[in-house]
Every structure is written in structure tokens, then in C-alpha cells.
C-alpha positions in Angstrom: 0.0 0.0 0.0 1.3 3.4 -1.0 1.4 5.8 1.9 0.4 9.4 1.0 1.8 12.3 3.0 -0.7 13.9 5.3 -1.9 17.3 4.3 0.6 20.0 5.2 3.3 17.5 5.9 5.7 19.0 3.3 5.6 22.3 5.2 6.4 20.5 8.5 9.3 18.7 6.8 10.6 21.9 5.3 10.4 23.7 8.6 12.3 20.8 10.3 15.0 21.0 7.7 15.3 24.8 8.1 15.6 24.4 11.9 18.3 21.7 11.5 20.3 23.8 9.0 20.0 26.9 11.1 21.4 24.9 14.1 24.3 23.7 11.9 25.0 27.2 10.7 24.9 28.5 14.3 27.6 26.0 15.3 29.8 26.9 12.4 29.5 30.6 13.1 30.2 30.1 16.8 33.3 28.0 16.0 34.8 30.7 13.8 33.6 33.8 15.6 35.0 33.2 19.1 35.7 36.9 19.7 32.8 39.2 20.8 32.0 41.7 18.0 33.2 41.6 14.4 35.2 38.6 13.2 36.9 39.0 9.8 37.3 35.9 7.6 39.6 35.0 4.6 36.6 34.8 2.4 36.1 38.0 0.5 33.2 40.0 1.7 32.3 37.7 4.6 32.2 38.8 8.2 31.0 36.8 11.2 29.4 38.4 14.3 29.1 37.3 18.0 27.3 39.6 20.4 26.8 38.7 24.1 24.7 41.5 25.5 21.9 43.8 24.5 22.9 47.3 23.5 21.5 50.8 23.1 20.8 52.1 19.6 23.9 52.8 17.5 24.2 54.1 14.0 25.6 52.0 11.1 25.8 52.1 7.4 24.8 49.1 5.4 26.3 48.4 2.0 24.6 46.1 -0.5 24.7 42.9 1.6 23.0 39.8 3.0 22.8 39.5 6.8 21.8 36.1 8.0 20.7 35.7 11.7 20.8 32.2 13.3 20.6 33.2 17.0 19.5 36.2 19.1 17.5 39.2 18.1 18.5 42.6 16.5 16.4 45.6 15.5 17.5 47.7 12.5 15.7 51.0 11.9 15.6 52.8 8.6 14.0 56.2 8.6 11.7 55.3 11.5 10.7 51.9 10.1 11.9 49.0 12.3 13.0 45.6 11.0 13.1 42.9 13.7 15.7 40.2 12.9 15.7 36.9 14.7 17.0 33.4 14.2 14.6 32.7 11.4 15.3 35.8 9.2 17.7 37.4 6.9 18.1 41.1 6.1 18.8 42.2 2.5 20.2 45.6 1.8 20.3 46.6 -1.9 22.3 49.8 -1.6 24.2 52.0 0.9 21.8 52.9 3.7 22.4 54.7 7.0 20.5 52.8 9.7 20.2 52.6 13.5 20.8 49.2 15.0 20.1 47.7 18.4 20.9 44.3 19.8 17.7 43.2 21.5 18.5 39.7 22.8 22.0 38.3 23.4 23.8 36.7 26.3 27.0 34.8 27.1 25.0 31.6 27.2 23.0 32.4 24.0 24.9 34.9 22.0 23.6 36.7 18.9 25.2 34.9 15.9 25.0 36.2 12.4 27.0 36.6 9.2 27.3 39.5 6.8 28.1 38.9 3.2 28.7 41.9 1.0 27.0 41.4 -2.4 29.0 41.7 -5.6 26.6 43.9 -7.7 28.5 43.1 -10.9 27.7 39.4 -10.2 24.1 40.3 -9.6 23.9 42.0 -13.0 25.7 39.1 -14.7 23.2 36.6 -13.3 20.2 38.7 -14.3 21.4 39.1 -17.9 22.1 35.3 -18.2 19.7 33.6 -20.7 19.0 30.9 -18.2 17.7 33.3 -15.5 13.9 33.8 -15.6 12.6 36.7 -13.5 9.9 35.4 -11.1 6.7 37.4 -10.6 6.7 39.7 -7.6 6.2 43.3 -6.7 9.1 45.6 -6.0 9.8 46.4 -2.4 9.4 50.1 -1.5 12.5 50.2 0.6 16.1 49.4 -0.2 16.0 47.2 2.9 14.0 44.0 3.0 13.6 41.3 5.6 12.8 37.6 4.7 12.5 34.2 6.2 15.5 31.9 5.7 14.8 28.8 3.6 16.5 25.5 2.9 17.6 26.7 -0.5 19.3 29.7 1.0 20.8 28.1 4.1 22.5 25.3 2.2 24.9 27.5 0.2 25.5 29.7 3.2 26.6 26.6 5.2 28.9 25.5 2.4 30.4 28.9 2.2 31.3 28.6 5.9 32.8 25.2 5.3 35.5 26.9 3.2 36.9 28.4 6.4 38.1 24.8 7.3 39.7 24.4 3.8 41.3 27.8 3.0 43.0 26.4 0.0 39.6 26.1 -1.7 38.6 29.7 -1.0 40.0 31.3 -4.2 38.2 28.9 -6.5 35.0 28.0 -4.7 34.0 31.1 -2.7 33.0 33.0 -5.8 30.9 30.1 -7.1 29.0 29.7 -3.8 28.4 33.4 -3.5 26.9 33.5 -7.0 24.5 30.7 -5.9 23.5 32.7 -2.8 22.8 35.7 -5.0 20.8 33.5 -7.4 18.7 32.3 -4.5 18.1 35.8 -3.3 17.1 37.0 -6.8 14.6 34.1 -7.1 13.0 34.9 -3.8 10.3 37.4 -3.0 12.8 39.9 -1.7 14.9 39.8 -4.9 12.7 42.3 -6.7 14.4 45.2 -5.0 17.8 43.8 -5.8 16.8 43.3 -9.5 15.5 46.9 -9.9 18.7 48.4 -8.4 20.9 46.9 -11.1 18.5 47.1 -14.1 19.8 49.9 -16.3 17.1 52.5 -17.0 15.0 51.6 -14.0 14.1 54.5 -11.7 15.6 52.6 -8.8 18.9 52.2 -10.6 19.0 55.9 -11.4 18.2 56.8 -7.8 20.9 54.3 -6.6 23.5 56.3 -8.8 22.4 59.5 -7.0 22.8 57.8 -3.6 26.2 56.5 -4.5 27.3 60.0 -5.6 26.0 61.5 -2.4 27.8 59.0 -0.3 31.1 59.8 -2.1 30.5 63.5 -1.8 28.7 64.0 1.5 31.2 66.6 2.7 30.3 69.0 -0.1 27.3 71.4 0.0 24.2 69.6 -1.3 22.7 70.9 -4.6 19.6 69.0 -5.6 20.0 70.2 -9.2 23.4 68.5 -9.4 22.1 65.4 -7.7 19.2 65.2 -10.2 21.6 65.6 -13.1 23.6 62.6 -11.8 20.4 60.5 -11.7 19.1 62.0 -15.0 15.8 62.6 -13.3 13.7 65.6 -12.5 14.1 66.9 -8.9 10.6 66.0 -7.8 10.9 62.5 -9.3 14.3 62.0 -7.7 13.0 63.2 -4.3 10.1 60.8 -4.5 12.2 57.7 -5.4 15.0 58.7 -3.0 12.6 58.7 -0.1 11.0 55.5 -1.2 14.4 53.7 -1.2 16.0 55.2 1.9 12.9 56.4 3.9 14.5 59.9 4.1 15.2 62.9 2.0 18.6 63.6 0.3 19.3 66.2 3.0 18.5 63.9 5.8 20.6 61.2 4.2 23.6 63.5 3.9 23.1 64.7 7.5 23.3 61.1 8.9 26.4 60.3 6.8 28.1 63.5 8.1 27.2 62.8 11.8 28.3 59.1 11.7 31.6 60.1 9.9 32.3 62.8 12.5 31.7 60.4 15.3 34.2 57.9 13.8 36.8 60.6 13.4 36.4 61.6 17.0 36.6 58.0 18.2 39.4 56.8 15.9 41.5 59.9 15.2 40.9 61.7 18.5 39.6 64.9 16.9 37.7 67.5 18.9 34.1 68.2 18.0 34.8 71.4 16.1 37.5 69.8 13.9 35.4 66.8 13.2 32.5 69.0 12.2 34.5 71.0 9.7 36.0 67.9 8.2 32.6 66.4 7.3 31.3 69.6 5.8 29.7 71.6 8.7 30.3 75.3 8.6 28.8 76.0 12.1 30.0 74.1 15.1 26.9 75.1 17.1 24.7 73.6 14.4 26.8 70.4 14.4 26.4 70.1 18.2 22.6 70.6 18.0 22.2 68.0 15.3 24.7 65.6 16.9 22.8 65.7 20.3 19.5 65.2 18.5 20.7 62.2 16.6 23.0 60.5 19.2 21.1 61.6 22.4 23.9 63.6 24.0 26.6 66.2 23.1 29.6 65.1 21.0 32.4 64.8 23.6 30.1 63.3 26.3 28.9 60.7 23.7 32.5 59.9 22.7 33.5 59.5 26.4 30.6 57.2 27.0 31.3 55.2 23.9 35.0 54.7 24.8 34.0 53.6 28.3 31.5 51.1 26.9 34.1 49.7 24.5 36.8 49.3 27.2 34.2 47.6 29.5 33.3 45.1 26.7 37.0 44.3 26.0 37.6 43.4 29.7 34.5 41.2 30.1 
């Protein structure tokens, strides 16, 4: 007698497979990310993370990347919109985005474990133009940031990519092939629509992405919307609409966040005072810089820097 699967059993089997693969991936990340914080790897574009405590909100800039979470919880906020990432999700960024992050759940016993893979946008375009790739149906996401559920198809190549850390001699040949498979899986999924539109020549999102890249490279200069619109080859009102749709902020707000984050890094890393950091990132008025810095980070520049250094030294000695 032929046994037929019970209704819904495939979904149960798939979920069991995802849970198992996620546990395997967590063990591999834990084995290679033994230091708290950011752990670089010999695989181009791949970084592993281990966090052992919840944190306050902190600013970050996401490049085009895939962030896979297998343990713990993290909240990423873009322009006031929160994205809650847990062990069952991945976060896809299709362009450079200034965000605010916060570790929500993490401990010594159950650390937050994740990996970040920078996406090769040239490879994305090559895959899309291949004759064998058929674009699935699906609506374009409004934002340049998208959250999705991890699947068996995505977790398998992610796991094989981590396996290369045990055979470094295979990295030069195999890492590129596996990363292309990961990109293919993303493009085939529901969140791939945003990634496809960013690299499709002539698409409004692609033109807006050019303006975003230009602004990121020239954030210290005075912002002239006419110049930015010329870069995108769009009208100013059209650019403003699509810019806000992708980044959840206006070009001026985007530039301001880039400047504030860059100034903070200069004070932390180079030891600059607030006025010097302000001028280096394009501010003409130190008092305006202080006001906007306090509004964004919650306290004046030097007090914030002192608190940040204390927090980092405490983490190092835990």
C-alpha cells in the first residue's frame, strides 16, 4: 500500500529542515567567531558576528549585503521603520543605507550569531542578464532594505560557504561560485525584486541608486539638488520621491546622517575634537553640528565619545 503524505506534511518537513540547517550554521559561526564583536574571515566580503549582550541604539551604514541571523535578536531601523531580525530571518540591503541598529536579545549563554556577506553587484547584474535566468513574478519592495524568512535553498549554500573556512586552499576557486549561488537564491525569492531593480539599467531605482552612491562619495560637499538630479538624469521632484521610497529619508536627511556618523568615527578613531570633526565632514557651524549631533545620538559630542569609549573598554575586559 502506498502511503500518501498527510496534508501539510511538506511544510512541516521543510520547517524541520530549516531548523536543522540553522542549528548547523549557528555551530559553524560560533566556531569561527569566538571573539565578541566583528570577526573577519579570509573569504572576500564575509564577516561573522558574535554579540553577548543587549545594546543601546547605535548608527551604522549598510552596504549592499545579506545579513543572516541564526541566534539572538536585533532591530534595525531605517528612517523610522523598524526591521526585527531573529534566528529565522535574513536582512537584505540593496544599496548604501544609514541605519540605526540595536541588539535586542543576546547573552553569554545564547549569543547573537550572524554573518554578513557583501554582495557583488557586478555578479548580480551578470546573473540577471544570463539567458538561463527567468525573473519570477513579484512586486518591487518600497525600501532598499528587505527582511525575509530563511529557507533550505538559501541556508545550504550559506553553510557550504562557511565550510570553506576549514579548507582555506579552496577559497580562491569555490567562494565566488558559492556566493553566486547565494545571489541567485536571493534573486529568485520574494525579496529579490528590489535587488533586481537596483541593477537594471534604465530603471528608476537604478538611477536613484546612482544618486545615492554619488551623495555617499561627496557627502562633505554642499548639497545641490539640481546637481544630484543631473547625476540621476531625473527631475528633482521625481528623484526626491524615489530617493525617499528607497531610503525612507530625503537627500538632505541622508547627507546629515552620513556626516554625523563620519564625524563620530573621526572623534573615536582619530581623537579629533568636535569642532575639527564638524569641519572635516562639511559643517560650517560648530553650534549647528552640536545641536544635530545631540538630537541624533542623544547627547553632546564629547560626552557621547567618552561614554562610547568607556563602553568599548568595558566590553573588552568582560
